C-alpha positions, 0 to 999 in steps of 0.5 A: 479535482479529486476529493480528499479526506484528511485523517490526522497527519495524512491526506487520503484520496477518496477512491474505490479500488476500481477508481484507483486503478483507472487513475493509475492507468491514466498516469501510465498512459499519459507518461506521468510517473509516481508512486501509490501509497496504501496507508494503514493504521500502523503506517499512519502512526509510524509516519508521525515519527519518521519524516522520510516516510511522511514525506514519501506519502505526502509526495505520492501520486495516490494515497488510499486507506488500507484499513477499515478504521480509517474509513470509519474515522474519516467523517470525524475529520469532515471527510469521506472514504468510500471503501477500504483499498488494500494493497493485495486487492490493487495488485490483482486489479492492476495486473488484470488491467496490465494483462489487457493493455500489454504492460509489464509488471515486476514483483520485488520482495519476499523470499525467492520461492514466495515471489516465484509462487506469487508470479505463477499465481498471477499468471494463472489469474491473468492470462497474458500477463508479462511479469517478472520479479526477484526476492527482497533479501539483498544487501544495500550494496546490491540495491543499484543492481536490483534497480537496474534489473527492474529497469531492464525488464521494461516493466511499467508497474512495480510492486515492492513487498519488503515491509515499511519503511524499507520498501518506500526508501528503496523506491525513493532512493532509486526512483530515477534509476528504476525507470518504471511508471508507477510503483507501490509498496505492498508489504506482505501481499506476496505471501498472500498471493503466493499462498503462504499466508491465508487472507480473512474471509470477506465478512471479517474484512468488512467488520474491520477484523482482518488484523486479528487473522493476521495476528493469529498467523504471526503473533510474535512479530505482529503483536507488539506492532499492533498493540503500539500502533492501535493504542496510539491511533485510538489515543490520537483519534480521541484527542482530535475528536475532543479538540473538534468538539471543544472548538464547536462548543466554543464557536457556539 
């Protein structure tokens, strides 16, 4: 039985990135279908007011923590998370494994030139990778035809980079039509893989400041989101910690 760690309104799987990859391919090779959720602070706080998003995450095959603050806060709730597991790292690791096992991959999302560059870079990094994809700019009326294209590609793995909650809603709404084995919403990962956005150095990621590097690249879009999500997260963590301490005092 997998170890899990509760944080506020979410149950996280206590996994490293490599362990997550192993479980994804165990599912693929056994015929088990499902989706993987990489939950960060913004997603966690959004879930509280979005019942569909909360349900999607609750129904996931795997839920990993895409945020260093989540790793740090897990012990406050009696759990443990071994490391931060990001969507962009999982894409690379899963594509490497897919190339060795001959499984197809599909990228859906971002602008056309961005997704094409991401596909090209992944082919270079992982020789032999069977990969196809298409952009994420389509009308709701085209959703079924996009799902049919993904099914026709024969891909086993689907990465959807259309932002949350649109990417999650697409996966759930068209789940049976998609025909893939495992899907994962990956936000803006294609921009990073395609070289449109740069990623923070490892040491910045390890101290939990990658969000600042992202903010500097997209301040107008991200500043309101980060301010709202981070403020709410800090408030909720403070309340939960105070409640836990009061209960411990009362028990004594």
